[in-house]
VOBA-1610 file (N, C-alpha, C; in pm, whole numbers, padded with zeros to 5 digits, always signed):
BEGIN
Met+10301-12140-04512Met+10193-12089-04428Met+10059-12128-04487Ala+09967-12170-04402Ala+09836-12213-04449Ala+09759-12095-04505Ala+09670-12126-04600Ala+09589-12021-04660Ala+09496-11960-04556Lys+09472-11832-04569Lys+09384-11763-04475Lys+09243-11817-04487Lys+09183-11846-04373Lys+09047-11898-04371Lys+08948-11789-04410Lys+08860-11821-04504Lys+08761-11724-04549Lys+08653-11706-04443Arg+08605-11583-04432Arg+08497-11552-04339Arg+08364-11556-04413Ala+08258-11592-04341Ala+08125-11595-04401Ala+08060-11458-04399Ala+08107-11370-04310Ala+08048-11237-04296Ala+08156-11139-04253Pro+08135-11010-04274Pro+08235-10911-04232Pro+08263-10919-04083Pro+08388-10898-04041Pro+08422-10908-03899Pro+08355-10802-03812Arg+08335-10681-03866Arg+08248-10582-03801Arg+08115-10588-03872Pro+08005-10607-03801Pro+07877-10630-03867Pro+07834-10514-03957Ile+07820-10542-04086Ile+07760-10451-04183Ile+07678-10535-04280Ala+07578-10472-04342Ala+07491-10542-04436Ala+07454-10447-04549Ala+07413-10504-04661Ala+07367-10422-04773Ala+07253-10333-04727Gly+07263-10205-04763Gly+07164-10107-04720Gly+07211-10021-04605Asp+07308-10070-04528Asp+07358-09993-04415Asp+07422-09862-04463Val+07401-09757-04385Val+07466-09629-04409Val+07573-09612-04302Val+07697-09588-04347Val+07807-09570-04254Val+07855-09426-04262Ala+07905-09375-04151Ala+07952-09237-04144Ala+08092-09234-04086Ala+08168-09133-04127Ala+08305-09117-04078Ala+08345-08971-04090Phe+08441-08930-04007Phe+08495-08795-04018Phe+08597-08791-04130Ser+08590-08688-04214Ser+08683-08671-04326Ser+08773-08551-04298Ser+08904-08577-04292Ser+08998-08466-04274Ser+09003-08377-04397Glu+08973-08433-04515Glu+08971-08353-04638Glu+08856-08252-04636Leu+08743-08291-04578Leu+08626-08202-04572Leu+08623-08119-04444Gly+08684-08172-04338Gly+08677-08106-04209Gly+08545-08129-04139Glu+08469-08227-04184Glu+08342-08264-04120Glu+08308-08409-04156Trp+08193-08455-04107Trp+08154-08593-04130Trp+08091-08610-04268Thr+08102-08732-04319Thr+08038-08767-04445Thr+07987-08909-04434Ala+07921-08959-04540Ala+07855-09089-04529Ala+07857-09164-04661Ala+07830-09294-04652Ala+07823-09382-04769Ala+07726-09495-04739Gln+07681-09563-04846Gln+07593-09678-04828Gln+07663-09806-04874Ile+07646-09911-04797Ile+07694-10043-04836Ile+07593-10102-04935Val+07638-10129-05057Val+07547-10179-05160Val+07554-10331-05171Arg+07675-10386-05164Arg+07691-10531-05178Arg+07805-10578-05088Leu+07796-10706-05050Leu+07904-10774-04980Leu+07939-10901-05056Asp+08067-10926-05075Asp+08113-11044-05148Asp+08202-11126-05056Ala+08149-11239-05008Ala+08225-11323-04916Ala+08345-11387-04985Gly+08335-11412-05116Gly+08445-11475-05188Gly+08570-11390-05190Ser+08553-11261-05218Ser+08667-11168-05224Ser+08684-11089-05094Glu+08588-11104-05003Glu+08587-11029-04878Glu+08594-10879-04905Asn+08508-10835-04998Asn+08497-10694-05034Asn+08358-10641-05006Ala+08351-10511-04984Ala+08224-10440-04972Ala+08217-10336-05082Ala+08103-10331-05153Ala+08080-10228-05254Ala+08022-10106-05184Val+08093-09994-05190Val+08061-09876-05109Val+08026-09759-05201Leu+07908-09704-05180Leu+07856-09593-05261Leu+07862-09464-05179Asp+07946-09369-05222Asp+07955-09241-05151Asp+07825-09164-05165Leu+07788-09094-05058Leu+07670-09009-05059Leu+07712-08862-05069Asp+07627-08784-05132Asp+07654-08641-05150Asp+07606-08566-05026Trp+07680-08586-04918Trp+07640-08526-04790Trp+07763-08508-04703Ser+07765-08397-04627Ser+07862-08379-04519Ser+07798-08287-04416Gly+07847-08296-04293Gly+07792-08215-04187Gly+07845-08259-04052Pro+07780-08216-03944Pro+07823-08258-03811Pro+07798-08408-03791Glu+07861-08463-03690Glu+07850-08606-03665Glu+07705-08650-03650Pro+07659-08741-03735Pro+07520-08787-03725Pro+07506-08901-03625Met+07397-08901-03553Met+07367-09010-03461Met+07276-09113-03527Thr+07192-09067-03621Thr+07099-09156-03691Thr+07099-09121-03839Val+07051-09214-03921Val+07046-09190-04065Val+06948-09077-04097Gly+06848-09058-04013Gly+06751-08951-04037Gly+06813-08813-04037Glu+06924-08796-03966Glu+06989-08666-03960Glu+07058-08628-04090Leu+07068-08723-04183Leu+07129-08693-04312Leu+07032-08623-04406Gly+06903-08631-04376Gly+06803-08571-04464Gly+06783-08655-04589Asp+06741-08590-04697Asp+06722-08660-04825Asp+06858-08671-04895Val+06914-08788-04892Val+07048-08806-04948Val+07041-08868-05086Ser+07145-08846-05163Ser+07155-08904-05297Ser+07299-08950-05319Pro+07320-09041-05413Pro+07457-09085-05442Pro+07541-08970-05498Leu+07669-08975-05471Leu+07761-08874-05523Leu+07799-08909-05666Arg+07771-08816-05758Arg+07814-08832-05897Arg+07933-08740-05922Leu+08031-08794-05990Leu+08157-08723-06010Leu+08166-08665-06150Thr+08191-08535-06156Thr+08214-08469-06285Thr+08352-08404-06290His+08428-08416-06182His+08562-08354-06185His+08655-08435-06274His+08747-08363-06335His+08845-08422-06426His+08774-08504-06534Ser+08797-08633-06544Ser+08739-08712-06655Ser+08635-08813-06607Trp+08568-08785-06496Trp+08473-08882-06442Trp+08341-08887-06518Asn+08302-08780-06580Asn+08186-08780-06671Asn+08056-08827-06606Gly+08034-08786-06482Gly+07906-08813-06418Gly+07891-08951-06359Arg+07999-09028-06350Arg+07991-09161-06292Arg+07973-09154-06140Leu+07911-09258-06086Leu+07893-09266-05942Leu+08028-09284-05873Ser+08040-09227-05754Ser+08156-09253-05669Ser+08128-09383-05595Tyr+08173-09492-05654Tyr+08128-09625-05612Tyr+08245-09721-05631Cys+08287-09788-05522Cys+08410-09865-05527Cys+08405-09982-05430Asn+08476-10088-05463Asn+08492-10203-05374Asn+08613-10183-05283Phe+08590-10203-05153Phe+08698-10198-05055Phe+08698-10326-04974Glu+08809-10352-04903Glu+08810-10464-04810Glu+08694-10447-04711Trp+08631-10557-04674Trp+08505-10544-04600Trp+08522-10525-04449Val+08642-10499-04404Val+08662-10464-04264Val+08627-10316-04246Leu+08516-10287-04181Leu+08476-10148-04158Leu+08575-10085-04061Pro+08645-09977-04102Pro+08745-09916-04014Pro+08686-09876-03879Arg+08768-09885-03776Arg+08717-09868-03640Arg+08663-09728-03613Ser+08706-09626-03689Ser+08654-09491-03666Ser+08523-09466-03742Tyr+08479-09565-03821Tyr+08353-09554-03894Tyr+08241-09614-03810Lys+08119-09568-03835Lys+08006-09624-03760Lys+07885-09637-03851Val+07801-09734-03819Val+07674-09753-03889Val+07570-09665-03820Val+07504-09579-03899Val+07405-09488-03841Val+07262-09528-03874Gly+07246-09632-03953Gly+07111-09677-03988Gly+07111-09745-04123Arg+06991-09759-04178Arg+06977-09830-04306Arg+06878-09756-04393Leu+06905-09758-04525Leu+06815-09700-04624Leu+06792-09801-04736Pro+06680-09789-04808Pro+06665-09870-04930Pro+06784-09844-05022Leu+06826-09946-05093Leu+06943-09932-05179Leu+06925-09819-05280Leu+07026-09731-05286Leu+07024-09620-05380Leu+07084-09659-05515His+07137-09780-05522His+07197-09834-05646His+07202-09985-05628Asp+07183-10060-05735Asp+07179-10205-05717Asp+07272-10282-05810Lys+07360-10211-05879Lys+07453-10278-05970Lys+07587-10302-05900Ala+07666-10393-05957Ala+07800-10419-05904Ala+07894-10306-05943Ser+08002-10292-05868Ser+08106-10194-05901Ser+08225-10266-05962Asn+08282-10205-06066Asn+08401-10260-06130Asn+08530-10194-06081Ser+08516-10104-05983Ser+08632-10033-05930Ser+08675-10095-05797Tyr+08805-10096-05775Tyr+08860-10152-05651Tyr+08961-10055-05592Gly+08957-10042-05462Gly+09050-09953-05395Gly+09102-10017-05268Gly+09214-09967-05221Gly+09271-10015-05096Gly+09259-09908-04990Gly+09184-09935-04886Gly+09168-09839-04778Gly+09049-09748-04797Trp+08956-09754-04705Trp+08838-09666-04709Trp+08884-09522-04684Arg+08842-09432-04768Arg+08875-09290-04750Arg+08752-09206-04782Leu+08649-09224-04702Leu+08526-09148-04723Leu+08554-08998-04717Gly+08498-08927-04812Gly+08512-08782-04814Gly+08613-08731-04914Asp+08708-08814-04955Asp+08811-08767-05048Asp+08750-08724-05182Gln+08664-08808-05238Gln+08603-08775-05367Gln+08505-08658-05354Leu+08431-08653-05245Leu+08338-08541-05226Leu+08413-08409-05216Ala+08527-08410-05148Ala+08607-08288-05137Ala+08659-08244-05275Arg+08705-08341-05355Arg+08752-08307-05489Arg+08639-08251-05574Gln+08521-08312-05565Gln+08409-08266-05645Gln+08367-08125-05605Arg+08367-08096-05477Arg+08327-07962-05433Arg+08428-07857-05477Arg+08554-07890-05474Arg+08653-07795-05524Arg+08632-07771-05673Trp+08604-07877-05746Trp+08580-07864-05890Trp+08458-07777-05916Asp+08351-07800-05841Asp+08229-07722-05858Asp+08252-07574-05826Ala+08349-07548-05739Ala+08380-07409-05703Ala+08479-07345-05800Gly+08515-07417-05906Gly+08605-07362-06006Gly+08752-07384-05978Met+08782-07463-05877Met+08923-07490-05843Met+08970-07611-05923Arg+09064-07590-06013Arg+09112-07698-06098Arg+09242-07761-06047Glu+09304-07700-05951Glu+09426-07756-05892Glu+09398-07795-05748Asp+09459-07904-05706Asp+09444-07946-05567Asp+09512-07845-05476Pro+09454-07815-05362Pro+09515-07718-05270Pro+09639-07778-05204Pro+09724-07694-05148Pro+09841-07745-05076Pro+09799-07836-04961Thr+09879-07937-04936Thr+09851-08030-04825Thr+09974-08038-04736Pro+09998-07934-04655Pro+10120-07932-04574Pro+10127-08044-04472Trp+10013-08109-04444Trp+10014-08219-04348Trp+10062-08350-04412Lys+10081-08350-04544Lys+10132-08468-04614Lys+10275-08442-04659Leu+10362-08539-04635Leu+10502-08525-04675Leu+10551-08656-04735Ala+10608-08648-04855Ala+10671-08762-04921Ala+10820-08730-04935Cys+10905-08822-04895Cys+11049-08796-04898Cys+11125-08928-04901Thr+11256-08919-04909Thr+11341-09037-04904Thr+11394-09057-04762Gly+11449-09175-04738Gly+11509-09199-04609Gly+11624-09103-04582Ala+11702-09071-04685Ala+11813-08978-04669Ala+11763-08839-04631Glu+11649-08800-04686Glu+11594-08668-04653Glu+11545-08663-04508Val+11492-08774-04458Val+11455-08778-04316Val+11580-08761-04231Asp+11688-08829-04268Asp+11813-08818-04193Asp+11864-08674-04191Gly+11837-08599-04298Gly+11884-08461-04305Gly+11789-08359-04247Thr+11673-08404-04198Thr+11574-08312-04142Thr+11609-08278-03998Val+11602-08150-03964Val+11633-08104-03829Val+11507-08052-03760Glu+11424-07981-03834Glu+11306-07917-03777Glu+11199-08019-03742Val+11146-08010-03622Val+11034-08094-03580Val+10909-08049-03654Arg+10833-08144-03708Arg+10716-08113-03789Arg+10588-08171-03727Pro+10535-08108-03624Pro+10411-08159-03564Pro+10291-08145-03656Asp+10303-08062-03762Asp+10192-08043-03855Asp+10176-08159-03952Val+10279-08241-03970Val+10273-08353-04064Val+10202-08471-04000Thr+10093-08514-04063Thr+10018-08630-04012Thr+10027-08750-04106His+10071-08727-04231His+10083-08835-04329His+10225-08832-04385Leu+10302-08936-04358Leu+10442-08941-04399Leu+10468-09064-04485Asp+10526-09041-04602Asp+10559-09147-04698Asp+10710-09142-04721Val+10781-09243-04673Val+10927-09246-04685Val+10968-09362-04776Arg+11033-09330-04885Arg+11077-09432-04981Arg+11231-09440-04980Asp+11283-09542-05050Asp+11428-09559-05065Asp+11500-09558-04930Val+11445-09634-04837Val+11505-09641-04704Val+11625-09735-04708Gly+11742-09682-04673Gly+11860-09765-04655Gly+11865-09810-04510Thr+11889-09714-04422Thr+11880-09734-04278Thr+11801-09618-04220Leu+11703-09647-04138Leu+11617-09542-04082Leu+11595-09568-03935Asp+11619-09466-03855Asp+11597-09472-03711Asp+11454-09430-03680Cys+11372-09524-03634Cys+11232-09493-03606Cys+11220-09395-03489Gly+11318-09394-03400Gly+11316-09295-03294Gly+11324-09155-03350Arg+11403-09138-03455Arg+11413-09007-03521Arg+11281-08971-03587Val+11217-09068-03652Val+11087-09043-03715Val+10986-08995-03612Val+10981-09062-03499Val+10885-09027-03393Val+10914-08888-03337Arg+11042-08855-03322Arg+11078-08724-03268Arg+11044-08611-03365Leu+11069-08633-03494Leu+11046-08529-03593Leu+10899-08514-03630Phe+10825-08626-03627Phe+10686-08626-03672Phe+10598-08691-03565Pro+10575-08623-03453Pro+10508-08687-03338Pro+10359-08710-03355Asn+10298-08649-03456Asn+10151-08657-03469Asn+10106-08738-03590Leu+10184-08834-03630Leu+10152-08910-03751Leu+10025-08993-03733Ala+09940-08986-03837Ala+09823-09073-03846Ala+09844-09180-03952Ala+09930-09153-04050Ala+09958-09249-04157Ala+10108-09250-04183Leu+10166-09370-04185Leu+10310-09385-04206Leu+10336-09497-04305Asp+10408-09464-04412Asp+10441-09559-04518Asp+10593-09562-04532Leu+10653-09678-04507Leu+10798-09693-04512Leu+10833-09800-04614Arg+10917-09765-04712Arg+10954-09859-04818Arg+11105-09859-04840Gly+11160-09978-04847Gly+11303-09991-04872Gly+11330-10092-04980Asp+11455-10136-04986Asp+11497-10240-05078Asp+11594-10327-05000Leu+11537-10408-04910Leu+11614-10481-04810Leu+11689-10383-04719Gly+11623-10272-04688Gly+11682-10173-04599Gly+11665-10214-04454Leu+11708-10125-04364Leu+11713-10156-04222Leu+11633-10053-04142Leu+11541-10102-04060Leu+11469-10017-03966Leu+11529-10037-03828Glu+11572-09929-03767Glu+11626-09936-03632Glu+11524-09883-03532Ala+11521-09944-03414Ala+11433-09900-03304Ala+11287-09893-03348Ala+11241-09996-03421Ala+11103-09995-03471Ala+11000-09995-03359Gly+11038-10043-03241Gly+10945-10040-03129Gly+10906-09900-03088Arg+10986-09800-03127Arg+10953-09661-03094Arg+10827-09614-03165Leu+10783-09686-03269Leu+10659-09648-03337Leu+10539-09658-03243Asn+10554-09729-03133Asn+10447-09735-03033Asn+10420-09600-02969Glu+10509-09505-02989Glu+10489-09370-02934Glu+10396-09286-03020Leu+10358-09338-03138Leu+10268-09264-03227Leu+10124-09299-03192Ala+10073-09236-03089Ala+09942-09272-03035Ala+09827-09244-03131Ser+09848-09155-03229Ser+09742-09120-03324Ser+09747-09202-03452Leu+09837-09299-03460Leu+09858-09373-03584Leu+09734-09453-03623Lys+09691-09433-03750Lys+09575-09506-03803Lys+09612-09602-03915Arg+09719-09571-03989Arg+09761-09657-04100Arg+09913-09674-04097Leu+09956-09800-04104Leu+10099-09830-04108Leu+10126-09928-04221Arg+10223-09893-04305Arg+10263-09978-04417Arg+10415-09986-04418Ile+10468-10109-04413Ile+10612-10131-04416Ile+10642-10234-04523Val+10730-10200-04617Val+10761-10288-04730Val+10912-10301-04747Asp+10959-10426-04755Asp+11099-10458-04785Asp+11197-10389-04690Leu+11168-10402-04561Leu+11257-10348-04459Leu+11279-10453-04350Phe+11399-10450-04291Phe+11437-10554-04197Phe+11500-10492-04073Gly+11542-10577-03981Gly+11601-10529-03857Gly+11507-10535-03739Met+11377-10558-03763Met+11279-10562-03656Met+11272-10702-03595Thr+11243-10709-03463Thr+11223-10835-03393Thr+11086-10833-03327Arg+11052-10943-03261Arg+10922-10950-03193Arg+10909-10842-03085Lys+11022-10799-03031Lys+11018-10696-02927Lys+10976-10560-02981Asp+10982-10543-03113Asp+10943-10417-03176Asp+10795-10412-03212Cys+10721-10514-03175Cys+10581-10526-03215Cys+10499-10405-03170Leu+10420-10352-03262Leu+10325-10246-03231Leu+10212-10306-03147Thr+10160-10233-03050Thr+10056-10289-02965Thr+09928-10206-02974Pro+09812-10271-02958Pro+09685-10198-02958Pro+09674-10101-02841Gln+09742-10130-02733Gln+09737-10039-02619Gln+09806-09907-02650Ser+09914-09913-02728Ser+09989-09792-02761Ser+09933-09719-02882Thr+09875-09794-02976Thr+09820-09734-03099Thr+09675-09777-03115Pro+09587-09730-03028Pro+09448-09779-03027Pro+09366-09737-03147Ala+09415-09641-03227Ala+09338-09593-03343Ala+09372-09667-03471Leu+09467-09762-03467Leu+09514-09825-03590Leu+09401-09896-03664Glu+09386-09860-03794Glu+09280-09917-03877Glu+09334-10000-03993Ser+09458-09980-04029Ser+09514-10052-04144Ser+09660-10086-04117Leu+09691-10215-04126Leu+09827-10263-04107Leu+09866-10347-04228Tyr+09967-10301-04302Tyr+10014-10374-04420Tyr+10164-10395-04407Leu+10205-10521-04407Leu+10346-10556-04401Leu+10377-10651-04516Tyr+10486-10621-04588Tyr+10532-10711-04694Tyr+10684-10708-04699Gly+10745-10826-04699Gly+10890-10831-04704Gly+10952-10779-04575Val+10916-10842-04463Val+10968-10804-04332Val+11017-10931-04262Pro+11094-10918-04153Pro+11143-11037-04083Pro+11029-11126-04035Ala+11047-11257-04048Ala+10942-11352-04009Ala+10908-11338-03861Glu+11007-11316-03778Glu+10982-11303-03634Glu+10890-11185-03606Tyr+10916-11073-03671Tyr+10835-10953-03653Tyr+10696-10974-03712Ala+10690-11034-03831Ala+10561-11058-03896Ala+10472-11146-03810Asn+10528-11252-03753Asn+10449-11343-03671Asn+10397-11274-03545Ala+10481-11193-03484Ala+10439-11121-03364Ala+10329-11020-03395Met+10344-10948-03505Met+10242-10850-03544Met+10112-10920-03581Arg+10122-11033-03649Arg+10001-11105-03688Arg+09924-11154-03565Ser+09992-11215-03472Ser+09924-11268-03354Ser+09869-11156-03265Thr+09934-11040-03268Thr+09888-10927-03187Thr+09767-10858-03248Trp+09765-10844-03380Trp+09664-10761-03445Trp+09547-10837-03505Arg+09560-10966-03529Arg+09444-11038-03581Arg+09323-11030-03487Pro+09341-11036-03354Pro+09224-11019-03267Pro+09158-10883-03277Glu+09229-10786-03337Glu+09172-10651-03352Glu+09091-10634-03480Ile+09091-10735-03568Ile+09015-10724-03692Ile+08867-10699-03665Pro+08803-10771-03573Pro+08661-10744-03546Pro+08635-10605-03488Asn+08741-10539-03440Asn+08726-10403-03388Asn+08752-10297-03494Gly+08789-10342-03616Gly+08804-10247-03724Gly+08945-10220-03771Thr+09037-10315-03751Thr+09172-10302-03805Thr+09189-10402-03919His+09215-10351-04039His+09241-10439-04153His+09387-10481-04149Val+09411-10611-04149Val+09546-10665-04133Val+09584-10746-04257Glu+09693-10708-04322Glu+09747-10784-04435Glu+09897-10796-04417Ile+09942-10918-04392Ile+10084-10944-04367Ile+10128-11057-04459Arg+10220-11026-04550Arg+10267-11124-04648Arg+10419-11113-04663Gly+10477-11215-04722Gly+10620-11209-04752Gly+10708-11204-04630Ala+10673-11281-04525Ala+10760-11288-04408Ala+10890-11359-04447Arg+11003-11300-04414Arg+11132-11352-04460Arg+11223-11389-04341Lys+11289-11504-04355Lys+11387-11546-04257Lys+11524-11487-04293Pro+11617-11479-04196Pro+11748-11417-04225Pro+11821-11482-04341Glu+11811-11615-04352Glu+11882-11682-04461Glu+11824-11645-04597Trp+11694-11616-04602Trp+11633-11572-04729Trp+11693-11439-04772Val+11709-11349-04676Val+11765-11217-04708Val+11906-11233-04762Ala+11986-11318-04698Ala+12123-11339-04743Ala+12127-11398-04884Glu+12036-11493-04912Glu+12035-11559-05042Glu+11985-11469-05154Asn+11897-11374-05121Asn+11827-11299-05225Asn+11866-11152-05232Arg+11965-11111-05158Arg+12001-10969-05158Arg+12033-10918-05298Asp+12096-11001-05380Asp+12133-10959-05516Asp+12042-11020-05621Asn+11924-11062-05582Asn+11829-11125-05674Asn+11719-11027-05712Pro+11719-10975-05835Pro+11617-10876-05873Pro+11476-10935-05886Leu+11464-11068-05884Leu+11333-11132-05893Leu+11283-11179-05757Arg+11344-11131-05650Arg+11309-11184-05518Arg+11165-11158-05478Asp+11105-11050-05530Asp+10966-11022-05494Asp+10869-11126-05549Trp+10914-11208-05642Trp+10828-11314-05696Trp+10805-11426-05593Asp+10893-11436-05496Asp+10881-11543-05397Asp+10759-11519-05309Gly+10659-11606-05323Gly+10538-11593-05243Gly+10424-11523-05313Gln+10447-11473-05437Gln+10337-11411-05510Gln+10230-11516-05542Asp+10104-11473-05533Asp+09993-11566-05551Asp+09996-11635-05687Asn+10040-11563-05791Asn+10033-11617-05927Asn+10161-11689-05971Ile+10258-11700-05880Ile+10386-11762-05915Ile+10415-11876-05818Ser+10422-11997-05870Ser+10449-12113-05785Ser+10593-12111-05736Arg+10618-12186-05631Arg+10753-12196-05578Arg+10848-12252-05684Thr+10800-12350-05761Thr+10882-12409-05867Thr+10919-12306-05973Asn+10820-12227-06017Asn+10848-12125-06118Asn+10942-12018-06065Phe+10928-11985-05938Phe+11020-11887-05879Phe+11163-11940-05884Lys+11183-12063-05841Lys+11318-12120-05839Lys+11377-12130-05980Lys+11294-12173-06076Lys+11343-12185-06214Lys+11374-12048-06273Ser+11295-11948-06237Ser+11319-11813-06288Ser+11451-11757-06234Val+11475-11778-06105Val+11599-11730-06046Val+11719-11803-06106Ala+11703-11934-06126Ala+11812-12011-06187Ala+11843-11960-06327Gln+11739-11926-06404Gln+11761-11874-06539Gln+11828-11737-06534Tyr+11786-11653-06441Tyr+11851-11522-06426Tyr+12000-11539-06397Lys+12032-11629-06304Lys+12173-11649-06268Lys+12252-11704-06385Ala+12192-11798-06459Ala+12261-11854-06576Ala+12286-11748-06682Thr+12188-11661-06701Thr+12202-11552-06799Thr+12311-11456-06756Arg+12315-11425-06628Arg+12418-11333-06579Arg+12557-11393-06598Arg+12572-11522-06566Arg+12702-11587-06585Arg+12744-11584-06732Ala+12648-11611-06820Ala+12679-11613-06963Ala+12722-11475-07012Val+12655-11371-06966Val+12692-11235-07007Val+12832-11200-06958Met+12860-11230-06833Met+12994-11202-06781Met+13099-11280-06858Gly+13063-11401-06900Gly+13156-11481-06978Gly+13189-11422-07113Val+13094-11351-07172Val+13117-11286-07301Val+13232-11188-07293Phe+13244-11119-07180Phe+13348-11016-07167Phe+13475-11069-07103Ser+13470-11192-07055Ser+13589-11252-06996Ser+13675-11322-07100Asp+13611-11362-07210Asp+13687-11430-07315Asp+13622-11401-07451Gly+13689-11433-07556Gly+13633-11416-07690Gly+13664-11280-07749Ala+13648-11273-07880Ala+13677-11149-07954Ala+13570-11045-07929Ala+13613-10919-07925Ala+13520-10810-07896Ala+13419-10790-08008Asp+13456-10821-08132Asp+13367-10790-08243Asp+13245-10881-08250Asp+13245-10995-08181Asp+13128-11082-08187Asp+13040-11070-08062Arg+13073-10975-07974Arg+12998-10963-07849Arg+12851-10927-07868Pro+12816-10831-07954Pro+12673-10800-07970Pro+12592-10922-08014Ala+12647-11001-08107Ala+12574-11119-08154Ala+12561-11223-08043Arg+12668-11241-07966Arg+12662-11338-07856Arg+12561-11294-07750Leu+12557-11164-07721Leu+12460-11114-07623Leu+12317-11132-07673Ala+12296-11106-07801Ala+12162-11127-07858Ala+12122-11273-07847Gly+12218-11363-07868Gly+12189-11506-07854Gly+12153-11542-07711Ile+12223-11484-07615Ile+12191-11506-07474Ile+12051-11453-07444Gly+12017-11338-07502Gly+11883-11283-07485Gly+11777-11375-07540Arg+11805-11437-07656Arg+11708-11531-07714Arg+11687-11651-07621Glu+11796-11702-07565Glu+11784-11815-07473Glu+11701-11776-07350Phe+11721-11656-07301Phe+11643-11604-07187Phe+11495-11598-07224Gly+11465-11538-07339Gly+11327-11526-07383Gly+11261-11661-07403Glu+11333-11756-07464Glu+11276-11888-07490Glu+11254-11966-07360Ala+11344-11950-07264Ala+11327-12018-07136Ala+11200-11973-07067Phe+11173-11843-07072Phe+11051-11794-07008Phe+10927-11819-07093Asn+10944-11837-07223Asn+10832-11885-07304Asn+10783-12019-07252Val+10878-12109-07224Val+10843-12243-07175Val+10774-12234-07039Leu+10832-12157-06948Leu+10773-12144-06814Leu+10633-12084-06821Asp+10618-11980-06901Asp+10489-11912-06908Asp+10385-11997-06980His+10428-12077-07076His+10333-12164-07148His+10269-12263-07053Arg+10342-12306-06952Arg+10291-12406-06859Arg+10189-12348-06762Ser+10210-12226-06717Ser+10122-12172-06612Ser+10073-12031-06635Gly+10119-11963-06739Gly+10067-11831-06773Gly+10079-11728-06663Phe+10196-11722-06599Phe+10212-11630-06485Phe+10273-11496-06523Ile+10322-11482-06644Ile+10388-11357-06683Ile+10286-11260-06740Glu+10257-11157-06662Glu+10168-11050-06706Glu+10249-10921-06713Thr+10183-10808-06714Thr+10254-10681-06736Thr+10364-10658-06633Val+10332-10674-06506Val+10431-10646-06401Val+10548-10743-06410Glu+10518-10872-06432Glu+10625-10971-06440Glu+10713-10947-06563Arg+10652-10906-06673Arg+10730-10875-06793Arg+10827-10760-06765Glu+10778-10657-06697Glu+10866-10546-06661Glu+10977-10592-06567Asp+10943-10682-06475Asp+11045-10734-06383Asp+11156-10806-06458Leu+11119-10883-06560Leu+11219-10958-06636Leu+11311-10865-06714Phe+11255-10761-06773Phe+11341-10665-06844Phe+11426-10585-06746Asp+11372-10557-06627Asp+11452-10491-06524Asp+11570-10579-06482Ala+11544-10711-06475Ala+11651-10804-06439Ala+11761-10803-06546Leu+11721-10799-06672Leu+11820-10789-06780Leu+11899-10658-06772Ala+11828-10550-06740Ala+11895-10421-06725Ala+11996-10426-06611Arg+11961-10496-06505Arg+12053-10513-06392Arg+12179-10587-06436Ile+12161-10693-06514Ile+12276-10767-06566Ile+12363-10675-06651Gly+12298-10595-06737Gly+12373-10503-06822Gly+12455-10405-06741Lys+12396-10348-06637Lys+12468-10251-06554Lys+12584-10317-06479Asp+12561-10440-06432Asp+12668-10511-06362Asp+12787-10536-06456Ala+12757-10574-06581Ala+12863-10598-06679Ala+12937-10469-06712Glu+12862-10361-06728Glu+12924-10233-06760Glu+13018-10188-06648Ala+12974-10209-06523Ala+13057-10169-06409Ala+13181-10257-06397Ala+13164-10387-06423Ala+13275-10481-06405Ala+13381-10467-06514Phe+13338-10430-06635Phe+13431-10429-06748Phe+13448-10290-06810Asp+13400-10187-06739Asp+13419-10048-06782Asp+13368-10028-06925Leu+13240-10058-06947Leu+13179-10052-07079Leu+13093-09928-07094Glu+13066-09891-07218Glu+12973-09781-07246Glu+12834-09820-07196Pro+12762-09728-07132Pro+12632-09763-07075Pro+12526-09790-07182Gly+12441-09888-07154Gly+12321-09910-07234Gly+12327-10020-07335Trp+12441-10040-07400Trp+12440-10129-07517Trp+12430-10277-07480Val+12477-10315-07363Val+12465-10455-07322Val+12318-10493-07307Phe+12244-10410-07236Phe+12101-10437-07220Phe+12030-10435-07355Glu+12063-10338-07439Glu+11997-10329-07570Glu+12020-10455-07653Ser+12140-10510-07646Ser+12169-10633-07721Ser+12091-10751-07664Leu+12086-10761-07531Leu+12009-10868-07468Leu+11861-10855-07500Ala+11810-10733-07489Ala+11667-10710-07512Ala+11628-10739-07656Ser+11717-10709-07750Ser+11684-10737-07890Ser+11668-10887-07913Gly+11750-10966-07847Gly+11736-11110-07857Gly+11608-11160-07795Val+11573-11106-07680Val+11447-11144-07614Val+11328-11110-07702Glu+11327-10989-07754Glu+11212-10942-07833Glu+11192-11025-07960Ser+11298-11086-08009Ser+11285-11165-08133Ser+11215-11298-08112Val+11201-11340-07984Val+11143-11473-07960Val+11031-11476-07856Arg+11021-11374-07773Arg+10932-11386-07657Arg+10784-11394-07696Asp+10709-11477-07619Asp+10564-11487-07633Asp+10492-11423-07515Trp+10566-11370-07420Trp+10507-11316-07298Trp+10511-11163-07301
//
């Protein structure tokens, strides 16, 4: 897929100095922020929260004498509430006017998704002596299995986060949680059934789907059915569905929908990578296609070698042989990383997770005591790795 074309300006017109306002469900009223900087290279906006809330403002003058929000709750130590966000101004936000810049420095903080009012609400609770966050019955985090076991309809839930999805019926989600504004669905090559039913969530503002399959172009969410949608994030979904969603929602970006769709997968990819613990590396910005293929090949070779240790040879030399296999694994990735420097913290954890997967597979196949296979492999890796 061709690289996304960079924009010269934000798709919804905003400029440094603009004051934007939005309703905050955390505060129960409107709040505001100032745009301090725009970066066309990263397509980010530096957003400075203002210490103000009240009824919906029509003009910046209705805010009165405003000042930046300084945070003293928890460990903020008086720092400004100032962060870089994607520069697509959400469709429910509006520009109410312009003020001279209240701050002129860059922000080193980055966030995903504009959430004006969240920090102001936390600060006000802190100022009132409340050290614990209040209950949020409208937010629910659960597993796919727990959704399957839910009977009671929950119209009070507006934010639903479902992880560990094996198979999930979207019709059931819509029936149980009819008033969702935010929906996050995550699986591990899991299956979404009746995904087109999500079009019944007329109040939906944020949708995130990760590593789930079963959707087709016919399941595409439409702007007519979900006119409030402000954020669409898809990763690791069927290519047919991804393409349909991309072509449907890209025209809505100038209206205030942030669209990020990556990792579109064809059916043959799913079949090839179902048992590949490094599959998420495919398509990562910092990992070339060549490095992905070589990494998977090394994982498979290591797995074969480990299984071979228990298929033949004396039992007393197995720890040493496993440590040797671990050294070969570590040295192979030393070579790959030396060439392109792609192994950072997350990738390092992925590689050790892959070794742990090999260890568990060997333990299950040969009825071994848990843990020691991975420990032997890891000791070999640690003796040589540069990453």
